[in-house]
N, C-alpha and C positions, 0 to 999 in steps of 0.2 A: 505493501498497500504504500502510495506517495504522500510525501510532509501533509501537502494542500488537502488528500481525502481526509489523513487525520486530524486535519484541522478543521472542516466541515462535520466530521463523525463529532467531535467536542461539541460544535455550537448544537446539534441535532441534541445532543445528551444533554446541554443546559437550557434547552426549552426553544432553538432557534429552528428554522425549516432548513437552513443551507439552499433553498431555492432562489433562482435568478429571478429579477424582476419580471411581470410581464406587463404589455402594452394593453394600456385601457382602452383602445380604442378596439371594437370589434371587426374581428377578422373579416376576411372577403369570403372564405368559405363558410363561417358561422352566417353571414346574410344571405348567401345562397341556400344554405341549409333550412332557416327562418322561411326563403321566401317559397321552398318547395314544400317546407310541413303544412304551412299555411296553405297552399293548394291542395295539399291532401286533407285535411283537416275540413276544410271547407267545401270540399268535393267538386273541386274545380279540376282535378285526374279524375279519369275512368277508371274501372278497372277493365283489365287488358291491354291498358295505352301503356307502351313503349317510351323510353326515356332515354335515347339517345344525347351521351354526355357533350358530344360536339354540336349537335342541333341546339341543345338546352344554353349551351356556353353561347353561341351567337345569338340566340334569343335574350339572353342576359346582361348580352356584351360583356364578359367575362373571358378567362381565360380557362380551357378544359379544366387544368388540374383542380380548382376549386369544386368546379361543376362535381366532379369525378369521387372528391373526398366527401360530397353533402351528399351523395348518391350511397356510396358505400357506408357512414353512417345511418342511413336511413333502412340499409339493408340490414345493418347489425342490429336496429330498434324492430324488425319485422314489419315494418311499413311497405316494403319493397323487396321484390325478388330477383335474383340475375337469373339471365337463361342459359341455354347451354355455349352460346357466346359471349358471356358477361356483359350482357347490355340488361341496364335495369328495366323493371315492368312494375305496374300497378297490378299487384295479384287479384285474382278474382277469387271471393271468400268462398267458402263450402259452406251450406247453411247449418251442420253444428257449430264452426266455430262462429257464424255470426249471432247465433242464439246465446251461446256463451259470452259474446263482447255487449251484447247488449243486456244479459241479464247482470252481470257485472256492472253495467251504467246505470239500471234502474237500481240496484243497491247503494252504490256509491253516491250518485246524484241525486238520490232519496235523500240520503243523511246528509249531503252538502246543502240543500235546499232548506231543509228543517234548521239546520244550525242558522243559514241565512236569515230564514224568517225571523230568529231569535234577535239577530243582532241588527237587520238592515233599519235604515231611517227613512223618514218620511221622504226624503231627498234620494236615496238609494232607490225606494220603489218607483219612484216618478221618472227617474232613469230607465227600469228596466222597461217601465210603459212605454217611454219613447222608442227604446229598440225592438220592442214587439210591435209596435205602430208601423216600423219599418219592414218587417215580416208579412204584416197584415197587407200592407201597399203593394207589396211584391207579389202576394197572392192576387189581389182583387187585379193588377196591372199583367198580370203574366210573369211577372222578370223573375226567372228563376236565380239568375244569379242574385240579386236583391235577397230574395229570401233565404239563400243558402247562408251568404254573408251576415245578414241582420241576426238570423236563428243563431248561429254559432257565437254574435258578439253578445247575445242573451243569454246563452248557456254559460260562456266562459265568465260573463258581469256575476253569474250567481255564484260561481266557484271561487270568485275573488271576495264574495262578501262573506262567504263560508268562514273564510280564513283558515281554511287547512291544507295547508301546503303540500303535505304528504301525501294526502287523497287529492289534491288536486293534480301533481304527477301524474296519478295510475289512469285518473280520469282521462287526460290528456294524451296519454298511451293509448287508450281505449280508442278514442274518436280517431286517432292517427292510424289507427289500423280499419277502422269502420268507415271513417270519413268519404270515401270515395264512392260508397256502395248509397249513399244519399241521395247521389246524382239520379238515381236511379226512379224517384219520387215523380220525377219530372218528365219522364219515357211515356211516349204513345203506349194508352191501355191500364196505365196507371191510375186508380180513382184516389180524390182527396179524402181525407179524413172528416167524414159530416159532422153538422154542427159547430157550434163555435171554439175555438182553437182551447186545446188545453191552458195555454199562457194565460188565458183570461182567468179559470179559477185559481192558476198558480198566484197572479196577482192579487185575486181578491185576498186570498188565504195568507199571503204575508201582509196585505193591509190590515187585515184582521188580529194579525201575531199570531195564526192558528199552523204552527208546524206541523201537525199532523195532515191535516187539510192540504198544505203546500205539498207535503210529500206524496202525497194521493194524487195530486194532478200532475206532478212530475212523474210516476208512475205510467198514468193515464197517456201523459204525453208519448212518452218513449215507446210504449207496446203500441199506441195506433197506430205510430208512424212506422215502428221495425216491422207491426204483421204485414202492411204493403209494401215493405222493401222483402222481404222474408219470401212473399208472393210472387215479386220480381224474379227473386232467387229461383224460385223453383221452377218458374217459365224460363230459364236458362241465361237472364237478363245481367248476371252478376259475373 
């Protein structure tokens, strides 16, 4: 062992980390990763879609290296898969895996919304109403991109209000895996959930500070829309 290695070892033993400082600015790879991750969770990438890193690099106006690194990171997180040629693609979820993901979402997001209901202020609920208004407007005008975007913002705002960071990380991983299937809701032949959107009951429960009712509304939301996606997957849509 070299002298400087011994010095670093002593520093670690004395409470130091012996790690070199890092740049505070987000790396290009991290920016590409977040862009791709957002496209996956928001349903903007479809099941079966191939992601050629050079094509993506041209679209994002970056070199291929950070794109390749970001894709491999998403593969390691089970959000993407590699084909025989090493090209990343958005996996088509098998029905049992989708059902497992949704059962976990029902449990975890139900817990989160119950906690959020206990902690949310009037201003917080008003912000959620504004986000749902964007969902409703998108449904009314047939703007699928708006519905997907505002629905994602609504659900992640609830996670933030719950102040349960460990749970939130798990839920984010589930969204990452199942996000692309959300686009199946807008394919021809897929009907909409009848009646008022479950978000409305959820918001009413939060305003009344009723965690149990809020949790029930979240479950109705996830199960109702999940059933439509399951039907599409059974038809071979995913």
